[in-house]
N, C-alpha and C positions, 0 to 999 in steps of 0.2 A: 761680560765681565772681561776685559782684557788682561788684567795683571791676576795671574794665580799662584798661590803657593800651596803645594802639597806638603804635609808633614806628618809626622808619627807623634803622638802624645808625650811619649817618653824618652823620644829619640834625642840623644845629647847633642847632636850638631843643630837639630830643629830647635831645641831649648835656646842654645847659644844665640840662634839668629832672632828669636823671638823679640829681645828688646829693640832691635834694629827695625823690624817689620812694624812694632807698634810704634815706634817714633814716626816712620813714613806715613802711617795710617794717621797719626795725631796731626800730621802737617798737610791731611788732604789728600794723599796718594789713596787711591781706590784699589786695595789689594783684597782678593778674596780668599781667604784662609780655609782650607780644605783638610781636615784630619782625615787620613786614611787607614790606619791600623785599626780603629774601632768603628768605621763606619764604611759598610760595604758599597754604599752608592758613591761615595768620593773615591774609593778605591778604584771602582769601576772606571769614573770619568778620568781619573790619572792615567790608567792603562789606555783608555781610548786616545787621549791626546799626547801622551808619552812618547809614542813611536820608537821605542828603544833606545830613547837618547840617555835615559837615567836609570840606573837600576835600583834606585833607593830614594830615600828622602833625606833632606830637602829637596824638592825640585821646583824650581821657579818658572813659569812660562809667561811670557807677553804674548798674547795670542794675536795682537794686532802686526807686531813687529817679527813675530816667530822666532824672537831672542830667548834664550833658555840658559838657565843655571843648572847645574847639578850638584848638590853638596853645598855647605857652608861657604860663605864668602864674605867680604868686607862692605861695609856701608856705600863706600865709593862705587863700587861695581853694581851693587843692588840699586844705586839710585840711576846709574847708566840704562841698567837693564829697564827700570820702571819708566824711565824717558823714550825708550824705544830705540837707544842708540846700540850700534855694533859692539859686542863684547866678544872678549876670547871665551870659549867653551872648554 
C-alpha cells in the first residue's frame, strides 16, 4: 500500500480529517487507514515508517513518493500528497 493514514480513534485532528479521507476513498483513492492508539501492530508499523518525522497523529505517508504530512491539513494538500506531488511539510 502506497498511501497510509495513521490515526487515533478519538484524536480531534484525526476525527476532523475523516470526512476528507473518506471522500478520497469514495473517489477511488486507495488509502490504508491504520488506527494506532488501540492497535499495537499498527502503532509498531507507524514507528517503523515514521523515522521521527511526526510525533503524533494524524500522520500521512505516501510510501512511493516519500511525501508525508504531520497533523491535520486541507483537502487540496491531501490530494497533492495522494498524487505523489511535492508538498511542504
